[in-house]
C-alpha positions in Angstrom: 21.2 -46.9 -57.2 21.0 -44.1 -59.8 24.0 -43.1 -61.9 24.9 -39.5 -62.5 23.6 -39.3 -66.1 20.3 -40.7 -65.1 19.4 -37.6 -63.1 17.4 -35.0 -65.0 18.5 -32.1 -62.8 21.8 -31.8 -61.1 23.6 -29.3 -58.7 26.2 -27.2 -60.1 29.1 -27.6 -57.5 32.6 -26.2 -56.9 35.2 -28.3 -55.0 37.8 -26.9 -52.6 40.6 -29.4 -52.0 42.2 -31.8 -54.3 44.1 -34.0 -51.8 44.0 -37.7 -51.2 40.7 -37.9 -49.2 38.9 -35.9 -52.0 40.6 -38.0 -54.8 40.0 -41.4 -53.1 36.6 -41.1 -51.2 34.5 -38.1 -52.3 34.9 -37.3 -56.0 34.3 -40.8 -57.2 30.9 -40.7 -55.4 29.7 -38.0 -57.9 29.2 -41.0 -60.4 26.0 -41.9 -58.4 24.7 -38.5 -57.2 23.0 -35.5 -58.9 26.2 -33.5 -59.1 27.7 -31.5 -62.0 31.3 -30.7 -61.0 32.0 -27.3 -62.5 35.3 -26.2 -60.8 38.1 -27.4 -58.5 40.4 -25.1 -56.3 43.6 -26.2 -54.8 46.8 -24.3 -53.9 48.8 -27.0 -55.5 48.0 -25.9 -59.0 49.6 -29.0 -60.7 47.5 -31.4 -58.6 44.4 -29.4 -58.9 44.7 -29.4 -62.7 45.3 -33.2 -62.8 42.3 -33.8 -60.5 40.0 -31.4 -62.4 40.9 -33.3 -65.6 40.4 -36.7 -64.0 36.9 -35.9 -62.8 35.7 -33.6 -65.6 35.7 -30.3 -64.0 35.6 -27.4 -66.4 37.9 -25.0 -64.5 40.6 -25.1 -61.9 41.7 -22.3 -59.6 44.8 -22.0 -57.4 42.7 -19.9 -55.0 39.4 -20.8 -53.5 38.5 -17.1 -53.4 38.7 -17.0 -57.2 36.4 -20.0 -57.5 33.7 -18.4 -55.3 33.9 -15.1 -57.0 33.8 -16.3 -60.7 31.7 -19.4 -60.8 27.9 -19.6 -60.9 27.3 -22.6 -58.5 24.6 -24.1 -56.3 26.9 -25.6 -53.7 30.5 -26.1 -52.7 32.2 -29.2 -51.4 35.1 -28.6 -48.9 37.5 -31.4 -48.3 40.8 -30.0 -46.8 43.4 -31.1 -44.4 44.1 -29.7 -40.9 46.3 -26.9 -39.8 49.7 -27.2 -38.1 48.1 -28.0 -34.8 46.0 -30.7 -36.3 42.8 -28.7 -36.1 40.2 -28.4 -39.0 40.2 -25.1 -40.8 37.3 -25.9 -43.1 35.1 -23.8 -40.8 36.5 -20.5 -42.3 36.2 -21.8 -45.8 32.6 -23.0 -45.3 31.7 -19.5 -43.9 33.1 -17.7 -47.0 31.2 -20.2 -49.4 27.9 -19.8 -47.4 28.2 -16.1 -47.4 29.0 -16.1 -51.1 25.6 -17.6 -51.6 26.3 -21.4 -51.9 25.2 -24.4 -49.9 28.1 -26.2 -48.4 29.0 -29.9 -47.8 32.2 -30.5 -45.7 34.2 -33.4 -44.7 34.2 -34.1 -40.9 35.2 -32.9 -38.4 33.3 -29.7 -39.1 35.2 -27.6 -36.5 37.2 -27.9 -33.2 34.6 -27.1 -30.6 30.9 -26.5 -29.9 31.6 -22.8 -29.7 32.9 -22.8 -33.3 29.6 -24.0 -34.7 28.1 -20.5 -34.3 30.3 -19.7 -37.3 28.2 -21.9 -39.5 24.9 -20.8 -37.9 25.6 -17.2 -38.5 26.7 -17.7 -42.0 23.6 -19.9 -42.9 21.3 -17.3 -41.4 23.0 -14.6 -43.4 22.9 -16.4 -46.5 19.7 -18.5 -46.2 21.8 -21.5 -47.3 22.3 -25.0 -45.8 25.4 -26.7 -44.5 25.9 -30.5 -44.1 28.8 -32.4 -42.6 29.5 -35.7 -44.4 29.2 -38.2 -41.4 29.5 -41.2 -43.5 28.4 -43.8 -40.9 25.0 -42.1 -40.9 24.5 -43.4 -44.4 26.3 -46.7 -44.4 24.0 -49.5 -45.6 24.6 -51.8 -42.7 23.7 -49.1 -40.3 20.7 -48.0 -42.3 19.4 -51.5 -42.0 19.9 -51.3 -38.2 17.6 -48.3 -38.2 15.0 -50.2 -40.2 15.2 -53.3 -38.0 15.0 -51.3 -34.7 12.0 -49.3 -35.9 10.1 -52.6 -36.6 7.6 -53.4 -33.9 8.9 -57.0 -33.9 12.2 -55.7 -32.5 10.3 -54.5 -29.4 11.8 -51.1 -29.2 15.5 -50.2 -28.3 16.6 -50.8 -24.7 20.4 -50.9 -24.7 23.3 -50.8 -27.0 27.1 -51.2 -27.1 29.5 -49.7 -29.7 33.2 -50.3 -29.9 35.6 -47.9 -31.6 39.5 -47.7 -31.3 40.3 -44.3 -29.8 42.2 -43.0 -26.8 40.8 -40.3 -24.4 43.6 -38.0 -23.4 44.4 -38.0 -19.7 42.6 -35.2 -17.8 45.8 -33.1 -17.4 46.3 -33.0 -21.2 42.8 -32.3 -22.4 43.3 -28.6 -23.0 46.4 -29.3 -25.1 45.4 -28.4 -28.7 47.2 -31.5 -30.1 45.5 -33.9 -27.7 42.1 -32.2 -28.5 42.9 -32.4 -32.2 43.6 -36.3 -32.0 40.4 -36.8 -30.1 38.4 -35.2 -32.7 38.0 -38.7 -34.2 35.3 -39.1 -31.6 32.8 -37.4 -33.8 32.7 -40.3 -36.2 31.3 -43.0 -33.9 29.2 -40.5 -31.9 27.6 -39.2 -35.2 26.3 -42.7 -35.8 24.9 -43.0 -32.3 23.3 -39.6 -33.0 21.6 -41.0 -36.1 20.4 -44.2 -34.4 19.3 -42.9 -31.0 18.9 -39.1 -31.2 20.4 -36.7 -28.6 21.8 -37.9 -25.3 20.9 -36.3 -22.0 24.2 -37.2 -20.1 27.0 -39.7 -19.6 29.6 -41.1 -17.3 33.3 -41.5 -18.3 35.6 -44.2 -17.2 39.2 -44.2 -18.4 42.0 -46.7 -18.3 45.5 -45.1 -17.6 47.2 -48.2 -19.4 46.2 -47.2 -22.9 43.7 -44.2 -22.6 40.9 -46.4 -23.5 37.6 -45.5 -22.0 34.0 -46.5 -21.6 31.4 -43.9 -21.9 28.0 -44.9 -20.4 25.2 -42.9 -22.1 21.6 -42.2 -21.4 19.4 -40.8 -24.2 16.3 -38.6 -23.9 14.2 -41.5 -25.3 15.2 -43.9 -22.4 17.9 -45.8 -24.4 21.0 -46.5 -22.5 24.3 -47.9 -23.7 28.1 -47.6 -23.9 30.6 -46.3 -26.3 33.8 -48.3 -25.8 36.7 -46.4 -26.9 39.0 -49.4 -27.4 42.5 -47.9 -27.4 45.0 -50.7 -27.3 43.1 -53.2 -29.5 45.2 -55.0 -32.1 45.9 -53.1 -35.3 44.7 -56.3 -37.2 41.3 -56.1 -35.5 38.2 -54.7 -37.3 37.8 -51.2 -36.2 34.3 -51.2 -34.9 31.4 -53.3 -33.6 27.8 -52.4 -32.8 25.2 -54.3 -30.9 21.7 -53.0 -30.2 19.2 -54.9 -28.0 15.5 -54.7 -28.2 13.0 -56.8 -26.3 13.7 -60.5 -27.1 15.6 -59.5 -30.3 19.1 -57.9 -31.1 21.2 -56.8 -34.1 24.9 -56.8 -34.5 27.1 -55.0 -37.0 30.8 -56.1 -37.2 33.5 -54.3 -39.2 30.8 -51.9 -40.5 29.5 -54.4 -43.1 28.6 -57.9 -41.5 25.1 -57.7 -40.0 23.4 -60.4 -38.0 19.8 -60.0 -36.9 18.7 -62.3 -34.0 15.0 -62.3 -34.3 12.5 -62.5 -31.5 10.6 -65.7 -30.7 13.3 -68.4 -30.2 13.5 -70.8 -27.3 16.5 -72.0 -25.3 16.9 -74.8 -22.6 14.5 -74.5 -19.8 12.7 -71.9 -21.3 11.3 -74.2 -24.0 8.3 -76.5 -23.6 9.8 -79.9 -22.9 13.2 -81.1 -24.0 14.4 -79.7 -27.4 16.3 -82.1 -29.5 18.5 -79.5 -31.3 19.8 -76.1 -30.9 18.4 -75.4 -34.5 15.0 -73.9 -34.2 12.3 -73.2 -36.9 13.6 -71.3 -40.0 11.1 -68.5 -39.5 12.9 -67.6 -36.3 16.6 -68.1 -37.3 19.1 -65.4 -37.3 19.4 -63.6 -40.5 23.0 -62.7 -41.7 23.9 -60.2 -44.3 27.5 -59.5 -45.6 28.7 -58.3 -48.9 30.3 -60.6 -51.5 33.3 -59.4 -53.5 33.2 -61.9 -56.4 31.2 -59.5 -58.6 32.0 -56.0 -59.5 28.6 -54.6 -58.4 28.2 -51.0 -57.2 27.0 -52.1 -53.8 30.3 -53.7 -53.1 32.3 -50.5 -53.7 34.1 -49.1 -50.7 32.6 -45.8 -51.1 29.1 -47.3 -51.0 29.7 -49.7 -48.0 31.2 -46.9 -45.9 28.4 -44.5 -46.6 30.1 -41.8 -48.7 27.8 -42.4 -51.7 24.6 -42.2 -49.6 25.8 -39.2 -47.7 26.5 -37.3 -51.0 23.2 -38.5 -52.6 21.3 -37.2 -49.6 22.8 -33.8 -49.8 22.2 -33.4 -53.6 18.7 -34.9 -53.7 17.5 -32.9 -50.6 18.7 -29.6 -51.9 17.2 -30.3 -55.4 13.9 -30.7 -53.6 14.5 -27.3 -51.8 14.8 -28.9 -48.4 17.5 -28.9 -45.7 19.6 -32.2 -45.2 18.0 -34.3 -42.5 21.2 -35.7 -41.1 24.6 -34.0 -40.6 22.8 -30.7 -40.5 23.4 -27.8 -38.1 21.3 -29.4 -35.3 23.4 -32.6 -35.4 26.7 -30.7 -35.7 25.9 -28.7 -32.6 24.9 -31.7 -30.5 27.9 -33.8 -31.6 30.4 -31.0 -30.9 28.7 -30.3 -27.6 29.2 -33.7 -26.5 32.7 -33.9 -27.7 33.5 -30.9 -25.6 31.8 -32.1 -22.6 33.5 -35.5 -22.8 36.8 -33.6 -22.6 35.6 -31.4 -19.7 34.0 -34.3 -17.8 35.1 -35.5 -14.3 35.7 -39.2 -14.6 33.6 -41.7 -12.8 30.8 -39.0 -12.3 27.6 -38.3 -14.2 27.7 -35.3 -16.5 24.4 -33.9 -17.5 24.2 -32.3 -20.9 21.3 -29.9 -20.2 
């Protein structure tokens, strides 16, 4: 982990939005990324000035257009709320920033439909700049370890997976309602992680419960991986939000609550599958499961919420790639287009039937 002052070169950035999400989750990450915060823009001038002062920005504007026109920047961060219908309006802001000549990082969801991704594409092509959506789970340490484990030949390749995430799928009769679609935009968060782990899917089948709106989406990927995204609407509010299990060939890995990772390594024996009569369920140490989870007794950087959830890794990736003159590898336009396409198709899908994506 590098601290901000240890980077020899930094991006000069502007920041549009000084609300709670920016204050709690995004701006604190600049301590660990090659970011030089130059200016903040927020229509609430008093709040904007306070946030600018708190995080060391030189200037504050009540209008984002003034920031884009007056500041000499490399990139712009956009972290704003949704409109009165609950839909994201960062798309228009991102287009303005890109066309003004700046790279853009924006908080998810990036837009409200697959069709709207063209706004980013057109602006990026016109300006020759990059845009990245901050899908934090793509960079969470526990999930990055899953990537490492599943790519190891000892895992035997990925065969199946199951992910649980609390979200209700609107009833078919309500899926064109803007408020229902806005609520279901939360779908992009778990699906972005699946895109990071397994690539692009080729199709899926949706099964929905009328009781809670919970659903199971069975998915097949282009690389042959199959699995289920369980939208667990109705689970207890006291329950951890999410759980992921990936099965290999003789091995599997589980992430619970986004931070507790258990790797069940290949090579163990059980019951009749063993040679003879095992005396204990405890096998050899070299084949035992490995468990990682954070400890919170020490004030270490790795235990900070913004690190565990993936915010820091996401912003580091954006800054470091741009300083190398390269496009972001994850959360980029290709990922955005696929994720928003699947979001649209899930809402359009006929239940209990196969939906082909291509």
